[in-house]
C-alpha positions in Angstrom: -45.4 12.9 -136.3 -46.5 13.7 -139.4 -49.9 15.0 -138.2 -48.1 17.6 -135.3 -46.3 18.6 -138.2 -49.1 19.4 -140.2 -51.0 21.4 -137.8 -48.0 23.4 -136.5 -47.4 24.3 -140.0 -52.1 25.4 -140.5 -51.3 27.0 -137.9 -47.8 29.3 -138.9 -49.7 29.5 -142.2 -52.8 31.2 -140.7 -50.9 33.3 -138.4 -48.6 34.6 -141.0 -51.7 35.1 -143.1 -52.9 37.2 -140.1 -50.6 39.8 -140.4 -50.6 40.6 -144.0 -54.5 40.8 -143.6 -53.5 43.3 -141.0 -51.2 45.0 -142.6 -53.3 45.4 -145.9 -56.1 46.4 -143.8 -54.3 48.9 -141.8 -53.1 50.4 -145.5 -56.6 51.5 -146.8 -57.5 52.4 -143.2 -60.4 49.5 -142.9 -61.5 47.6 -140.2 -57.9 45.9 -138.4 -57.5 42.3 -136.9 -57.2 43.0 -133.2 -53.6 42.9 -131.8 -54.8 40.6 -129.3 -56.0 38.1 -132.3 -52.4 38.7 -133.8 -51.1 37.2 -130.3 -53.4 34.7 -129.9 -52.6 33.3 -133.3 -48.6 33.2 -132.2 -49.6 31.9 -129.0 -51.1 28.8 -130.4 -48.2 27.2 -132.5 -48.4 29.8 -135.2 -45.3 32.1 -133.7 -42.8 30.9 -136.7 -45.4 32.5 -139.3 -46.1 35.2 -136.3 -42.3 36.6 -136.7 -42.6 36.0 -140.4 -45.4 38.5 -140.4 -43.8 40.9 -138.9 -40.9 40.9 -141.1 -42.4 40.5 -144.4 -44.9 42.7 -144.2 -42.8 44.6 -141.9 -45.6 45.1 -139.5 -46.1 45.6 -135.6 -42.4 45.6 -136.3 -41.7 49.3 -134.7 -43.9 48.1 -131.8 -41.4 46.9 -128.4 -44.3 46.1 -126.1 -45.8 44.0 -129.1 -42.4 42.5 -130.3 -41.7 41.9 -126.1 -45.3 40.2 -126.2 -44.3 38.0 -129.1 -41.3 36.7 -127.6 -43.3 35.6 -124.8 -45.2 33.4 -126.8 -42.8 32.2 -128.2 -41.3 30.8 -125.1 -44.4 29.9 -124.1 -44.4 28.4 -127.9 -41.7 26.0 -127.6 -41.5 25.0 -124.4 -45.8 23.1 -126.0 -43.9 22.1 -129.5 -41.3 20.1 -127.0 -43.3 19.0 -124.5 -45.8 17.5 -127.3 -42.2 16.2 -129.3 -41.5 14.4 -125.6 -44.6 12.8 -125.5 -44.5 11.1 -129.5 
C-alpha cells in the first residue's frame, strides 16, 4: 500500500512539473512539451498533478478540448486506482 502511494505521488509530481515546464517554455517562445505528453502524464495516474498544473500555472485552462480530454483521463485514472486498491 505504501509503495502504491509513493508511486502515485511521484507520478503526480512529474505531471505537475511538466505543466510548469511547458508554461515556462511557452512564455519564452521555446520548444514546448506536446499536449499528448501532458495528457499521457495525466493518464498514467497523474491527473491530480495535471489538474494542479492547469490551475497553479494557469496553463491550458482556456482550451476546452484539452480540459475535456484531461477530464476523460481523470475518469480512467480513478478507475485504475480503485481497481488497484481493490486488489490489495
